[in-house]
N, C-alpha and C positions, 0 to 999 in steps of 0.2 A: 540545256533547255533554251528554247528560242524565246526572245522577248514577245510578250503578247499584249502589253499595256503601253500605250504611247500617249504622253501628255504634252499638249501644246498650250500656249497662253490662253487660247479661247476654245479649245476642243480636247476631248478625250476620245481615244480610239481603242477598243478592245477587240482583239483578233483571236480566233480559235479555228484551226483547220481552214475551212472555206467560208466561215462566218465572220462578220465584222459588225461591231456596234459603234456608233458615234454618239457622243453626248456633247451638247453645247447649249448655251443660253439663247443663242440666236440660230434658229433653224436655217437661215440663209447660208450660214457658214457650212453647215452639213450639206446642203444642196450644192454648193460650189465644190466641195470636196468630192461628192459623188460624180458631178459632171467631169471633174478633172480625172478621176479614176476610170471613168467610162472610156476615156481616150486610149487607155492601155489594157483594160480588162473588160470581160463580159460580166456585168452585174445584174442581179435580180433583186432590186430594192423592195423592201416590205414597208408598209405604212407605219406599223406599230409593232412593238415587241412586248410580249407578255411573259415569255420564257426563253431563256438562252442557256444552254448547257445545264439544264435542271434548276437554274436560278430563275425565280419568278420576280418580276418587277411590278411593284404595286405603287401607283401614284397616290399620295396622301392628299387630304383636303388642303393642307398648307402648301402644296406644290412640290414637296420633297418626294424622293423615291425611296422606297424600302425594298431591299433585296432579301429574299428568303429562299430557303432550300427545303421545302416540306418533305420531299422524298428522302433526302439525306437525313434529315432530322428523324423521320420515322424509322429509317434503317438503323440508325445509331441506337434509338430507344429499344427497338426489337432485339438488336444484338446484345445490348447490356442487360435488359430485363426479361428477354425471352418472349415478349409480347409488346404490342403497342396499343392494347385494349385496356384503358384505365378509366376509372370514374373520378375525374379531377374535380376538385372543389376550389372555388375562388379563395377561400380562407379556411384552410384545413385546421387551424388552431383557434382556440378561444380568442375573442377580441378583447376580453377583459384582462388587465394585467394581473400577474401573480402577486399575492401579498405575502409579507413575511410571516412565517410560521412562529407565532408567539411562544409556542412550547418547544421549538426546535433549538438547535445550537446556534450561537451567535456568529460563528465563522467556520471556515473550513479547517479541519485539523489534519 
């Protein structure tokens, strides 16, 4: 298997086939890398990425990135349960704690 994740002190590069993603805190570093790569390769840069190989990138309010794979998640659920149509509840169980049964046994036998 070919390496596809390259980590540098100030940049991460993820490569798959003919697609490449760069991550850095300073966008000028990415711009410089793209400029250097254009000397050897024909590139078609995109301004923003929201999905890459079925992975969606969500930018959170705190600036962090969340990576999710909704299509893969749905496929796993459908394979395991035979459907992905469910009526989910936030809290499926009672929110009240169970109390000891005063007429029950005192321990496990």
